[in-house]
C-alpha positions as CSV (number, residue, x, y, z in Angstrom):
1,X,93.1,140.1,117.8
2,X,96.9,139.8,118.7
3,X,96.2,136.6,120.8
4,X,94.3,135.0,117.8
5,X,97.1,136.0,115.4
6,X,99.7,134.5,117.8
7,X,97.8,131.3,118.1
8,X,97.5,131.0,114.3
9,X,101.3,131.6,114.0
10,X,102.1,128.9,116.6
11,X,99.7,126.5,114.8
12,X,101.4,127.1,111.4
13,X,104.8,126.6,113.0
14,X,103.8,123.3,114.5
15,X,102.2,122.2,111.3
16,X,105.3,123.0,109.3
17,X,107.6,121.2,111.8
18,X,105.4,118.0,111.9
19,X,105.2,117.8,108.1
20,X,109.0,118.3,107.8
21,X,109.5,115.4,110.3
22,X,107.2,113.1,108.3
23,X,109.0,113.9,105.1
24,X,112.4,113.3,106.6
25,X,111.3,110.0,108.1
26,X,109.9,108.6,104.9
27,X,112.9,109.5,102.7
28,X,116.1,108.3,104.4
29,X,118.2,108.3,101.3
30,X,116.8,111.2,99.3
31,X,119.4,110.7,96.4
32,X,119.0,107.0,96.0
33,X,118.0,106.0,92.5
34,X,116.3,102.8,93.6
35,X,113.8,102.3,96.4
36,X,112.8,98.8,97.4
37,X,110.6,97.4,100.1
38,X,111.1,93.7,100.9
39,X,108.2,91.8,102.4
40,X,108.7,88.9,104.9
41,X,105.6,87.3,106.1
42,X,106.8,83.7,106.2
43,X,108.1,81.8,109.2
44,X,110.5,79.7,107.1
45,X,114.1,80.4,108.1
46,X,115.1,79.8,104.5
47,X,112.8,82.7,103.4
48,X,114.1,84.9,106.2
49,X,117.7,84.3,105.0
50,X,116.6,84.8,101.4
51,X,115.1,88.3,102.2
52,X,118.4,89.3,103.9
53,X,120.4,87.9,100.9
54,X,118.2,90.0,98.5
55,X,118.8,93.1,100.5
56,X,122.6,92.4,100.6
57,X,122.6,91.7,96.8
58,X,120.8,95.0,96.1
59,X,123.4,96.9,98.2
60,X,126.3,95.1,96.6
61,X,124.9,95.7,93.0
62,X,123.8,99.3,93.3
63,X,126.0,100.5,96.3
64,X,124.7,101.6,99.7
65,X,124.0,105.2,98.6
66,X,122.2,104.3,95.4
67,X,119.5,102.1,96.9
68,X,117.1,102.6,99.8
69,X,115.9,99.3,101.2
70,X,113.3,98.6,103.9
71,X,112.3,95.1,105.1
72,X,108.8,94.9,106.4
73,X,108.0,91.9,108.7
74,X,104.5,90.9,109.6
75,X,102.6,87.8,110.5
76,X,104.9,84.8,111.0
77,X,107.6,86.8,109.2
78,X,108.0,88.9,112.4
79,X,110.2,86.0,113.7
80,X,113.0,87.5,111.6
81,X,113.0,90.5,113.9
82,X,112.9,88.7,117.2
83,X,115.9,89.5,119.4
84,X,117.1,85.8,119.5
85,X,116.8,85.2,115.7
86,X,119.8,83.5,114.2
87,X,120.2,86.3,111.7
88,X,121.0,89.0,114.3
89,X,124.5,89.6,113.0
90,X,123.4,90.0,109.4
91,X,120.6,92.4,110.4
92,X,123.2,94.4,112.4
93,X,125.5,94.5,109.4
94,X,122.8,95.5,106.9
95,X,121.4,98.2,109.2
96,X,124.8,99.7,110.4
97,X,126.8,99.4,107.2
98,X,124.2,99.9,104.5
99,X,121.3,101.8,106.1
100,X,118.7,99.0,105.6
101,X,115.6,99.7,107.7
102,X,113.6,97.0,109.4
103,X,109.9,97.5,110.2
104,X,107.9,95.4,112.6
105,X,104.1,95.2,112.4
106,X,102.3,96.3,115.6
107,X,99.3,94.2,114.8
108,X,101.5,91.1,114.8
109,X,103.4,92.2,117.9
110,X,100.0,92.4,119.7
111,X,99.0,88.9,118.5
112,X,102.4,87.5,119.6
113,X,101.9,89.2,123.0
114,X,98.5,87.5,123.5
115,X,100.0,84.1,122.6
116,X,103.1,84.5,124.8
117,X,101.5,86.5,127.6
118,X,104.3,89.0,127.2
119,X,105.5,91.3,124.5
120,X,108.3,89.6,122.4
121,X,111.7,91.2,122.5
122,X,112.7,92.6,119.1
123,X,116.0,93.3,117.5
124,X,117.0,96.8,118.4
125,X,117.0,97.8,114.7
126,X,113.3,97.0,114.4
127,X,111.0,100.0,114.1
128,X,107.4,99.6,115.1
129,X,104.8,100.4,112.4
130,X,101.1,100.3,113.0
131,X,100.5,97.6,110.3
132,X,103.0,95.9,108.0
133,X,100.7,95.8,105.0
134,X,99.8,99.5,105.4
135,X,103.6,100.3,105.6
136,X,104.1,98.4,102.3
137,X,101.2,100.3,100.7
138,X,102.6,103.6,101.9
139,X,106.0,102.9,100.6
140,X,104.8,101.7,97.2
141,X,102.7,104.9,97.0
142,X,106.0,106.8,97.5
143,X,107.6,105.0,94.5
144,X,109.2,102.0,96.2
145,X,109.2,98.7,94.3
146,X,107.7,95.8,96.3
147,X,109.6,92.5,96.2
148,X,108.5,89.4,98.0
149,X,111.3,86.8,97.8
């Protein structure tokens, strides 16, 4: 009986720790009054610049602590998060100064890898998510407002 009890205790501790990690990951700015997910799925450089402008305008208007912004790139929009994209400095500034997060779709990365015969190099601020659309759905279910500029 003591071994069983000990196993149950360890299991509960692991369950608690894993659920705490998930909660902390999904809410980066717990006191932000506004939560916004910006979708970029277009290869057009104008639209890529536009999505960064919208993120910057949200931060400027509400302040970096009052708004939580995540940009989710999938399909042709993944080009925004390629290492050699012309917007690297703006992405660095938004991520470092304002806490904007950037998510890159694993499905799209796999498709790019097949086309290029190698995995594309991404901006170091890009976090891999299993599917961009699923990430957007998860965030909207958590109360984020979806904006597709």
